[in-house]
C-alpha positions in Angstrom: 92.1 102.3 113.1 92.5 98.4 112.4 95.4 96.0 111.8 96.8 95.6 108.4 98.7 92.8 106.7 100.6 93.0 103.5 103.6 90.9 102.2 105.3 91.2 99.1 107.6 88.8 97.1 109.6 89.5 94.1 109.3 86.5 91.8 111.1 87.8 88.7 112.3 91.1 87.7 108.9 93.1 87.0 106.9 90.5 88.8 105.7 90.5 92.2 103.5 88.4 94.2 101.3 90.4 96.9 99.8 88.7 99.8 97.2 90.3 102.1 94.2 89.8 104.2 91.8 89.6 101.2 93.9 87.0 99.5 97.0 87.0 96.7 97.3 89.1 93.9 100.1 89.7 91.1 101.5 92.6 89.6 103.6 93.0 86.4 105.4 95.7 84.9 108.4 98.3 85.4 108.3 101.2 87.8 105.9 103.5 86.7 103.5 101.1 84.5 101.9 98.2 86.4 99.3 95.7 85.5 97.7 93.8 88.4 95.3 91.1 89.2 93.8 90.0 92.4 90.7 89.0 94.3 89.2 92.6 94.2 89.5 92.7 90.2 92.4 94.0 87.8 93.7 97.2 87.2 96.6 99.3 85.7 98.6 102.2 87.1 100.6 104.8 85.1 102.9 107.2 86.9 105.2 110.0 85.9 108.3 109.0 88.2 109.3 111.5 90.7 106.3 113.8 90.3 104.0 112.1 92.4 101.5 112.1 89.7 99.5 108.9 88.8 96.5 107.5 86.8 95.0 104.5 88.3 92.4 102.5 86.3 90.5 99.6 88.1 87.8 97.2 87.1 86.1 95.6 90.1 85.2 91.9 90.0 81.7 91.0 89.8 
């Protein structure tokens, strides 16, 4: 098992700056529906709150 680094900073309601070992990223959206972009590509997450069910879509960076 290795070390992990992750830091999140809330910029505005619904907007989060994510800092990690691989670089910075940003997430936008309310709880249960997020769009995100970072060094590994872009993605979207839709979830049914309280159920543990989520659909995740990712498009890797070329």
